ZAMARGU-4260 file (C-alpha; in steps of 0.2 Angstrom, whole numbers, plus 5000, padded with zeros to 4 digits):
<rodrens>
0) 4982/5036/4996 | 4971/5021/4990 | 4954/5028/4985 | 4960/5046/4990 | 4960/5062/4980
5) 4975/5067/4968 | 4988/5075/4978 | 5002/5087/4974 | 5020/5081/4970 | 5030/5079/4986
10) 5046/5071/4978 | 5052/5074/4960 | 5067/5064/4954 | 5076/5071/4939 | 5089/5060/4929
15) 5097/5054/4945 | 5112/5043/4942 | 5123/5036/4956 | 5140/5029/4952 | 5151/5020/4965
20) 5170/5021/4962 | 5184/5034/4961 | 5180/5039/4943 | 5162/5042/4942 | 5163/5055/4928
25) 5171/5042/4917 | 5158/5029/4920 | 5144/5043/4917 | 5153/5047/4900 | 5152/5028/4895
30) 5134/5027/4900 | 5130/5042/4888 | 5140/5032/4875 | 5128/5017/4877 | 5139/5006/4887
35) 5131/4993/4898 | 5132/4992/4917 | 5142/4976/4915 | 5154/4983/4902 | 5157/4999/4913
40) 5161/4988/4928 | 5173/4977/4918 | 5182/4991/4909 | 5182/5005/4922 | 5179/4997/4939
45) 5165/5008/4942 | 5148/5002/4948 | 5132/5009/4942 | 5120/5009/4956 | 5106/5020/4949
50) 5105/5024/4930 | 5096/5040/4924 | 5080/5038/4934 | 5066/5051/4933 | 5049/5050/4942
55) 5038/5059/4955 | 5029/5054/4971 | 5013/5062/4977 | 5010/5069/4994 | 5002/5056/5005
60) 5006/5042/4993 | 5012/5025/4998 | 5025/5022/4984 | 5034/5005/4983 | 5050/5002/4974
65) 5053/4984/4970 | 5067/4974/4962 | 5078/4959/4963 | 5095/4960/4973 | 5107/4972/4964
70) 5093/4981/4955 | 5097/4998/4963 | 5082/5000/4974 | 5091/5002/4991 | 5104/5013/4982
75) 5090/5024/4976 | 5081/5026/4992 | 5097/5031/5001 | 5098/5045/4988 | 5082/5053/4995
80) 5091/5058/5011 | 5108/5059/5003 | 5116/5044/5012 | 5120/5041/4994 | 5124/5057/4986
85) 5119/5056/4967 | 5133/5058/4954 | 5121/5068/4943 | 5103/5074/4943 | 5091/5082/4955
90) 5080/5077/4969 | 5066/5090/4973 | 5057/5089/4989 | 5043/5102/4990 | 5051/5111/4976
95) 5069/5112/4983 | 5084/5103/4976 | 5091/5094/4992 | 5107/5090/4983 | 5112/5108/4984
100) 5109/5109/5003 | 5123/5115/5014 | 5127/5103/5029 | 5116/5113/5041 | 5101/5113/5029
105) 5104/5094/5026 | 5104/5090/5045 | 5088/5100/5048 | 5080/5091/5033 | 5084/5074/5040
110) 5079/5079/5058 | 5062/5087/5053 | 5056/5082/5036 | 5062/5064/5032 | 5064/5049/5043
115) 5071/5031/5039 | 5066/5014/5046 | 5079/5001/5043 | 5079/4982/5039 | 5089/4977/5055
120) 5080/4989/5067 | 5096/4999/5072 | 5090/5000/5090 | 5101/5005/5104 | 5103/4989/5115
125) 5106/4999/5131 | 5091/5010/5130 | 5073/5006/5134 | 5059/5007/5121 | 5055/5024/5127
130) 5073/5029/5126 | 5075/5023/5109 | 5059/5032/5103 | 5064/5048/5110 | 5082/5048/5104
135) 5079/5059/5088 | 5069/5072/5099 | 5083/5072/5111 | 5096/5075/5098 | 5085/5090/5092
140) 5086/5097/5110 | 5068/5094/5114 | 5065/5095/5133 | 5063/5079/5142 | 5045/5080/5147
145) 5039/5086/5130 | 5049/5073/5121 | 5043/5059/5132 | 5025/5064/5129 | 5028/5063/5111
150) 5037/5047/5111 | 5024/5039/5122 | 5011/5044/5109 | 5021/5036/5095 | 5023/5020/5105
155) 5004/5019/5107 | 5002/5022/5089 | 5012/5007/5084 | 5004/4996/5097 | 5017/4995/5111
160) 5009/5004/5125 | 5015/4995/5141 | 5032/4991/5134 | 5040/5007/5137 | 5053/5001/5150
165) 5058/4986/5141 | 5075/4984/5132 | 5076/4979/5114 | 5083/4961/5118 | 5067/4958/5128
170) 5056/4960/5112 | 5052/4950/5097 | 5058/4954/5080 | 5041/4962/5076 | 5040/4972/5091
175) 5058/4978/5088 | 5053/4984/5071 | 5038/4993/5079 | 5050/5002/5090 | 5060/5008/5075
180) 5044/5014/5066 | 5039/5023/5082 | 5056/5032/5083 | 5054/5038/5065 | 5036/5044/5068
185) 5041/5053/5084 | 5049/5066/5074 | 5033/5069/5064 | 5042/5068/5047 | 5033/5072/5031
190) 5041/5058/5022 | 5045/5040/5029 | 5058/5030/5020 | 5057/5011/5024 | 5071/5000/5017
195) 5064/4982/5017 | 5058/4984/5035 | 5049/4968/5036 | 5061/4956/5027 | 5069/4950/5043
200) 5052/4944/5051 | 5044/4928/5049 | 5029/4927/5037 | 5015/4928/5050 | 5022/4943/5059
205) 5026/4951/5042 | 5008/4950/5036 | 5003/4958/5053 | 5015/4972/5051 | 5009/4975/5033
210) 4991/4977/5039 | 4996/4988/5054 | 5006/4999/5043 | 4992/5001/5031 | 4980/5005/5046
215) 4993/5018/5052 | 4995/5026/5035 | 4976/5028/5034 | 4977/5039/5049 | 4993/5048/5047
220) 4994/5051/5028 | 5013/5051/5027 | 5022/5051/5011 | 5030/5033/5012 | 5044/5027/5001
225) 5045/5008/5004 | 5058/4996/4997 | 5055/4977/4995 | 5060/4962/4985 | 5043/4954/4988
230) 5030/4957/4974 | 5015/4952/4985 | 5021/4964/4998 | 5023/4978/4985 | 5006/4975/4978
235) 4997/4974/4995 | 5005/4990/5001 | 5008/5002/4986 | 4997/5015/4979 | 5009/5014/4965
240) 5024/5002/4962 | 5040/5006/4953 | 5049/4990/4946 | 5068/4992/4945 | 5081/4982/4935
245) 5099/4985/4933 | 5098/5002/4941 | 5084/5008/4930 | 5065/5009/4932 | 5056/4997/4920
250) 5038/5002/4924 | 5028/5012/4936 | 5010/5010/4939 | 4996/5004/4951 | 4997/4986/4955
255) 4982/4983/4944 | 4990/4993/4930 | 5006/4983/4931 | 4996/4966/4932 | 4985/4970/4917
260) 4997/4980/4906 | 5015/4974/4909 | 5026/4985/4899 | 5038/4971/4893 | 5042/4953/4894
265) 5052/4956/4910 | 5037/4963/4919 | 5027/4949/4913 | 5039/4936/4920 | 5041/4947/4936
270) 5022/4946/4940 | 5020/4928/4935 | 5021/4922/4953 | 5009/4935/4961 | 4996/4928/4972
275) 4981/4937/4964 | 4970/4933/4979 | 4980/4946/4989 | 4979/4959/4975 | 4962/4959/4967
280) 4949/4967/4978 | 4930/4967/4979 | 4929/4983/4969 | 4938/4975/4955 | 4925/4961/4952
285) 4909/4968/4959 | 4894/4971/4947 | 4884/4987/4947 | 4869/4986/4959 | 4856/4990/4946
290) 4844/4976/4951 | 4838/4982/4968 | 4821/4988/4974 | 4817/5001/4986 | 4806/4999/5002
295) 4794/5011/4994 | 4792/5000/4978 | 4783/4986/4987 | 4781/4968/4985 | 4774/4967/4967
300) 4788/4978/4960 | 4800/4966/4968 | 4792/4951/4960 | 4792/4960/4943 | 4811/4965/4944
305) 4815/4947/4949 | 4805/4940/4934 | 4812/4952/4922 | 4830/4949/4927 | 4828/4930/4929
310) 4833/4930/4947 | 4826/4922/4963 | 4830/4935/4976 | 4833/4954/4976 | 4841/4966/4988
315) 4831/4980/4996 | 4837/4997/5000 | 4829/5013/5007 | 4827/5030/4998 | 4846/5034/5002
320) 4851/5017/4994 | 4856/5010/5012 | 4854/4991/5013 | 4839/4985/5022 | 4838/4966/5018
325) 4834/4953/5004 | 4818/4945/4998 | 4816/4929/4989 | 4803/4926/4975 | 4794/4913/4985
330) 4792/4925/5000 | 4787/4939/4989 | 4773/4929/4980 | 4766/4923/4997 | 4766/4941/5003
335) 4757/4948/4988 | 4743/4935/4990 | 4740/4940/5008 | 4744/4959/5007 | 4760/4958/5018
340) 4771/4973/5015 | 4789/4972/5009 | 4797/4976/5025 | 4789/4961/5034 | 4797/4948/5023
345) 4815/4955/5023 | 4829/4942/5027 | 4846/4946/5033 | 4855/4929/5030 | 4868/4936/5018
350) 4885/4943/5018 | 4892/4960/5016 | 4909/4967/5013 | 4919/4983/5009 | 4926/4987/4992
355) 4944/4985/4998 | 4942/4968/5004 | 4954/4956/4995 | 4947/4940/4986 | 4957/4929/4998
360) 4945/4935/5011 | 4929/4932/5000 | 4932/4914/4995 | 4925/4907/5011 | 4910/4918/5010
365) 4907/4913/4992 | 4906/4895/4997 | 4894/4898/5012 | 4882/4910/5005 | 4866/4907/4995
370) 4865/4925/4989 | 4877/4937/4981 | 4889/4946/4993 | 4884/4964/4995 | 4898/4978/4994
375) 4893/4992/5005 | 4902/5008/5011 | 4903/5014/5029 | 4886/5022/5028 | 4878/5005/5023
380) 4875/5011/5005 | 4875/4998/4992 | 4890/4999/4980 | 4890/4983/4971 | 4886/4964/4971
385) 4897/4949/4969 | 4890/4933/4964 | 4900/4917/4968 | 4906/4914/4950 | 4914/4932/4950
390) 4926/4928/4963 | 4934/4914/4952 | 4931/4924/4936 | 4939/4939/4943 | 4955/4930/4946
395) 4955/4922/4929 | 4951/4937/4920 | 4966/4947/4927 | 4977/4932/4923 | 4971/4930/4905
400) 4964/4946/4898 | 4981/4953/4892 | 4987/4936/4884
</rodrens>
C-alpha cells in the first residue's frame, strides 16, 4: 500500500486475549485485576499468549507484526484463521466476526478468503511442485484441468516456471518457499498470512525473497499480515508495523513514524540497531525542485537563476516538467555570447532515481556524481533533487532529530 490511497478496513481486532491452559477464565480474571503475565503463569499455570489486543488492518495493506521470541506475534497471527481460538474478544473480517463461525463457515473461510505461508514450507515431499501448488484447489474439488491451469499461473508468478515437475527435495530453500507462496496464491485469497516465512533462508536469498514479495504485492494488492523478529525486514516490507512485547502491542505506525517518534524507551531501544540505509528513501531526503528552468525560458533565464541561487548548474524541464537535461554556468555564458539556444547545450551526465529508492542504493551515486541526483517519476517528471550532503544528513537527521 506504500504510496497508495487510503483503503477500507479489512481486519478489525477487538480486545483479543488468548490464554493457554485448562483454566483460561481464571487467568483472564487475574489479568483484569492487574496481575502480570509472569505472576499468572507462576500462580495459576496459565500462559498469556495475547493480552487484550485491538487494532485494524486496511484492505491491500502490508501489515507487519514484529517482536522478540515469546512476544505473542505468532500466537496472534494464528488467531486470524482460528488455529488459535481467542479466549475473549472479536476478530472482524469484512465486518463478520469469524470467531462465531460454524465449522462449515470456517472451513470455507480458510479455503477461499485467507491463506497461510509457514516458516518451514510445509510441502508434501511426494508431490511435485505442481502437485503441491494445486493441492488446495484439489481439496476444494476444482477439476484437474482448471486447477492445473491456475497452479501453473501461480508458479510463474513466483518465478518457478520450468520447475513444475520437480520434487521439493530437488529445490533450494528459497525455491521451496516460493512453492509455499504459490500454493497460497493459487487459492486467490483476499488475505495472506505469513509467519516468519524467510527466517530459515540464508541472508542473500532472504533479501531476494523480500524484494520479490514486494514486487508481487505491487501487482496483486493482497492484504498481507507478516510476522518477523527482524526489524530491518519489518521496516523494509511493512506499510505499517506493530511492535509486540509480552503479548501486548506497544506501538503501531509506519516505519518512519516509529523511527522518528518512538512511543517509549522500549521502542527506542528496539530500533537502535536499525540499518537506516535500508529504511530511509529518496523521498525522505529530497529537496523541492524549485530551482529549475524550462526550455522555453532560454539561456539568459538559466544564467540568472544560477546567479540568484548561488549554483553552478541547473536542471532543465519542458512545459510538463519532464526532465530534459542539465546546463552549467560556463556553458550557458558561452552560449549567450554566440546566441546558441538552451536545447543545444544540455548535458545528460547526471544520475536519476525514483522516490522509493533506499539510501543504501544512492550512496555510490552520491560519490560518483558531479551534480545533484534527480528524483523522477515514471513519466520522467521531476519530483525532487538530492545533493550529496543530503544522503548523509538524511541518515543523521533521522537518528538524532528526536533526541
